[in-house]
N, C-alpha and C positions, 0 to 999 in steps of 0.2 A: 675386537675387544669383548671379552665375555662378562665383564663386570664394570658398572659405572658407580663410582663412589660419590656419595652426597654428604655435605655437611649442612646442618640446619642451625641458624643463629636465631634464637628466640623460640622458647618452648611454652608459649602461652596457649590461648584458645586455638589459633590457626596453626601454630606449630604442632600441637598435639593432634589436631585434625589431619594435618598433612602426614604425620608419622602413622596415624591409624590407617589412612588410605593406602599408603605404601606397603604396610605390613599385611593388612587384610586382603588386599588385591594383588599380592606379590606375584602370583603365577600369571595372571592376565597381563600385568604390566611387563613381565619378562617376555611374554609372547609378543607383545606389541612393539617392544623395543628391539628384541633380538639379543638382549643381554640383561643380566640381572642388575637391578637398581638397588644399591645397598646404602643404608644410612650408616655411615662410619662414625660420625660424631655429632653431638648436639650440644650447643652452648647456650647457657642461660644463667642469669644471676641467682636463680633459685633452682637448684637441682635436687631438692629434698621433697617438695610437694608432690602429691599424687595427681597425675594428669588423667587418670582413668584409662591409660594404655600401658601395658607392660613394656619396659625398656630393659633388655637383657643382652649382654652383661652391663649393668648400669655403670659400674666402676670404669669400664673401658670406653663407653659411649658418651657419658655425660661429663661436661666440663663447664667451669665458670669463665673460662678464657676463650673468647672468640678467635683470638689469634692462633690457638691450637688448630683450628680448622683451616684458617686462611693460609697458614704456613705449612700445612701438611701436604707434601708433594703427591700423596696418593689420592687426595680428594680432587675430583674433576669439576664439581659443581657446588656452588654455595647458594643456599636458600636463605634470604634475609627476611625474617618475620618478626623482628624485634620492635619495629615501629620507631617513631621519633625521627629526628632530622640529622643532627651533626654526627653523632656516633655511627648511625646507620650508613650515612654517606661515606664516612671514613672507612668503614669495613668493606663496603661495596667497591670503592675505588682501589683499595689495597688488594682485594681479591682479584679484580680485573688486572691489576699490575702484575700479579702473580700468575696470570694466564688462566684464571678460573672463570668458567661461565657462571652467570648469576640469574637467579629467579627472585623476584621481589613482589610483595603485595602492598608495598608502602606508597600509597597514593599521595600522601602529603609530601613525601620526599621527592617524588617524580614531578609533582605540580610545582614545587619550589625550585628544584635543582635538576630537572630533567635534562636540560640542554647540556650541562656538564657531564652528566652520567652517560647519556647517549653518545656523546663525543668520545668519552673514555672507552666505551665498549668497542667502538669502531677502531680507535687508535691501537688497542691491544689485541684486536682480532678475536674477541670473545663474544659469546651470545648473551643477550639480555632479554629476559622474558617477564611479562608483567600482567598476565591475564587476570590474576586475582586482585589487581589494584582497582578494578572497576566492576561493579555488579556481582560480586561474590561468585556464585556458581554459574552465572550467565556468560556464555562464551562470546562476548561482544568484541573483545580485542582480536580474537582469531577470525571473527567474521569480517572485521574491517581490514585486517592484514591479508586475508585469503579470499573468503567467499565473495566479498564485495569489491575486490581489488580492481576489477575491470570497469568500475563505475566512478563517476564524479559524485561525491556525496553532496546532496543539495540541502537536506534538512536532517537534523538530529534533535529529537525532543525526548527527554528522559525523566523518569521518576527514579532518581539515583540514591535517595536516602531513605532507608527503611524506617528509621525512627520517626522522621517527620511525617511519612506516609501513614504510619500507625496512628500518630496523634490526630491527623486530619480525618482518618477513617472513623476513629472513636467519636470525635466531635460531630461528624456528619451523622453517624448512626444513632448516637445516644444523646445528642444535644448538649454535651458537656463542655464547660469552659476550658480554655487552653491549659491553665495552670493545674487544674484537677487531673486532666489526662496525662500531663507530664509527670505528676507525682505517681500516678498509677503505672506509667511506663517504666519509671525508675524502680519502683517496688517489685515489678515483675521481671526486671532485668533486661527489658527491651531498650533501655536508654541509659546513658551515662548520667552521673549526678554531679553537676548539671549537664544537660545535653546541648551545650552552647553551640558547638561546631555543627551539630545536626540541624538545629532549628534556625540558625542564622544564615544558612546557605553555604557555609564554608566547605563542608564535606562534599556537597554536590558540585561545588565549583572546582575542587581538586580533581574530581573524576571527569568533569567536563573538559578541563584543560588537557587531560591525557587523551580523551577521545578525539578532541580537535587536533592535537599534535599528530596522531596517527592518520586520521581521516584526511588531513590537509598537508601532511608531510613536513611540518616545521614545528619546533617546540614552542609552546605557548605557556606563559606564566599565568597561574590562576589569579594573580593580582590584577591582571588586565581584564578580568571577567567581572562585569557588574553583578552584584549579588545582594539580595534581600532575603529575609527569612519569613517565618510564619507566625512570629510572636504577636503580631497585631491582628491576626484573623480571629474573629469572634463567632460564636454560634449564630448571632444575628446575620453576619455576612454569609454564612453557610446556608441559612434559611432563604435569604434573599436570592442568592445564587441559584438555589433550587427552583424558586419561583420563575426565574428567568430561563431555566432550562440548562443550568450549568452545575459542575462540581468544581471545588477548589482543590488544587494540587500544587505542591512545590515542584516546579519544573526547571530542568536544565536545558537550555535551548541554544542551538547553533544553526545558523542559516547562511548559506553561501549567497552573498549579494553581488558577486562578480569581482569588484575591485576591493571589497572588504568583507568582513565576516561579522554577522550579528552573533554575539555570545553573551548570555546572561543567565542568572539563576534568580527566580522570584516566584512568589505565590501567584498563581494564574487561574482564571476561570476557563474551563474547557467544556464543550458540549457534553451532556450526559450520555449521548449515544456514541461518543468516541471511545475507542477501546481503552485508552489511557485513563479515562474517567472511572473505569471499573477495575482498576488495579488497586487493591486494598491491603489493609494490614501492613506487614513488614516486607511485602513483595516489592521488587523493582521491575521496571520495564523500560526498554529503550526502543523508540520508534524512529526508523531511519528511512529516508527516501534517496534512492540513487537514480541517476538519469536514465539508466536502462532497466534496472531491476524493479523500479517502482517502490512501493511501500513494503517495509519489513518490520516485524515486531519481535523483540527478544524479551522473554519474561521468565522470572524465577526469583529464588531467594537471593537477596543482595548481600547477605552477611551470614555469619554463623560458622561454627567449627567445621562441619562436614561439607557444606557447599563451597566455602572458600578453600578448604583443604583440597577438595576435588579440583578446583581451578589451578592451585599451585602444582598439584601432581601432573596435570595436563601439560603445564610448562616444563616440568622436569622431564616428562616423556619426550616432548618435542626436542629439547636440547640433547637428551640422551641418544636419541636417534641420530642426530647430527654428529655427536661424538663417536658413536659406534661406526658410522659410515665413513669417518675420516674426512668429512667435508672441509675443504680448504677455505671456502668463503661462506660465512653465515649470513642469514637475513639481517639487515640492519634493524636496530631497535624500532624504528618508525616505519619499517617495511618500504622505504623509498631509497632505491640504490642511488638515484640522483635527487637529492633534496631540492625543494623548490628554491629558486634563486632569490625571490623576494620574501621578506618577513611578512607574516600574516598581520594585516591591519584590522584591529577590532573597532567596530563602529562605536562611537561615543553613545552612551545611553540617551543623551539629549536628542539624538537624531532618530531614535526609534519611532516608528509609526504603527500604531495598534489601537484597537478599541479599548475603552476603559470602563471600569465600574467605580462609581463614586458613592460613598455613603456619608451624607451630611447630617450632623446633629444640630437641629435648628429650633428656634422658638416657634410655637404654633400661632403665628400672627399673619394677618393678610399681607400679601405681596412678597413673602419670602421666596417662593418658588420663582417668581419672575425676576427678582434681584439676582438669584444664583444663575438662572438661565441667561440673564443679560451679560454677566461677566464671562460665562463660557462662550457666548457668541462673540464677544470682543476679541477673544483669542482664537477664533475660528473653529470652535468645538461645537458640533451639532449633536443633539440629543436623539437617541434611538428609542429608549423606553424609560418610563418613570414609574416608581412605586412610592406613594406617600401614605404613611400610616397615621391614622388619627390618634389623638392623645388619649391614653387610658388612665394615666396618672399625671400628677403635676410634673412639669419639667419639659425638656426638649423632646422633639419627635424626630424620627428618621425620615429623611428624603433620600431615595436611592435612584440612581440614574445609570443607564448604560449609554455610552456614546458611540457614534460612528468613529471611524479611524481618525486619530489625531496625532500630532507630533508631541513627543514626551516633553520637550522644552515648553511648549504652549500649555500642556496640561498642568505641569508643575507651577508655572506662573499664575495660571488661573486659580489653582487651589490656594496658593499663597494669598491672593486677593480675596477670595471667598472666606478664608479662615479669619480675615481681619474684620469681616462684617459684624456689627453688634448683635445680629440675630443668630449668629452661628456660635454654638456653645462649646463645641469640642473640635479637636483636630480632625479633618476629613480623612476617611479611610479610602485609599486608592488601591485597586487591584487591576492588573492588566488582564485583557481578555484574549484568549487564543481561539478564534473561531474558524473562519475560512482559511486561515494560515496553516492549519494542520491538514 
């Protein structure tokens, strides 16, 4: 086959970036595929706005009806970049039914309905590629499917949301409060207004669900992944973390526990000398340990027109090579020809065992520290380090503790009891600590 025809649904930021890569690097893509990759049609609800890339002849390529692409017998491959859930799922399933291969960057869709979409791809014998759904331009999906395929994945810890990482970086470097940095991020275009899915951990949980599904060979719903965000992190917590030798990051964590999987997204303290602690601004990074390969780190821009467009085009090239070669069997979406027999069991968050950071806001009166420590002791929680700041103005003072490893259920019960004390003025701040576990 001398030409592979592509249809793109969605001509926003990533769609325009994908088209730009395909046209700018047309010759090198042709050389690598062995056939010319041609964008035959582009569908979007807005075909009038300037995307910054020339589309000619626009009257022949642009359309407002996605079904023009899906029903076109000359189009081999559909690229879904419209986002959203129901309509995107409808288009993808219809394209597969029509025998078309699919590339998507839709992390939310795969995290919600991945099992149904993966099953449809195998049922219809078409390819499904999803590199751009996680990590923007970072080739983490390809690494899991290919480069690390001879390993059992033991640990995956990622900074998977650029917006939250930008916010925490600014709070760390400039001592600014959360709300002020969010306003700045929105005004600079680094964050949506409001950036709810970024700062509450949902976006990172979407991506972690996809990583887990590929790493462990069975679809996982992001709803099964425990998630917290960064909205309660304050400049005080960042300063105290620094005194203890840590940085605070929003982490997506998956660990193989043998009979079950630890999977969670939460703000966490990590040692300042760990490589993830030094991933700043809007960059993403994914740290992976395999049983034979050992530690690996994947780092780069996790979003944006050009990096994400690059990842989409990588998927297009991969499927185009399969089409050109006439492959009769394609790699399954999760890269497991024999899916695991048992469903992945996610460990309840109550069973988590980890060290903790507690910041208590307490009245500066005698015996407060001993009362707090006594309750922690009742629940089997031992203290590793303490910082107690003297009172500079009227009102409560901060008592900050790092604990040794403790069970989540015990920690939560202890904090509930402590927050009921008459000497505790505000709700206690709790941040999990990743130390020797990394």
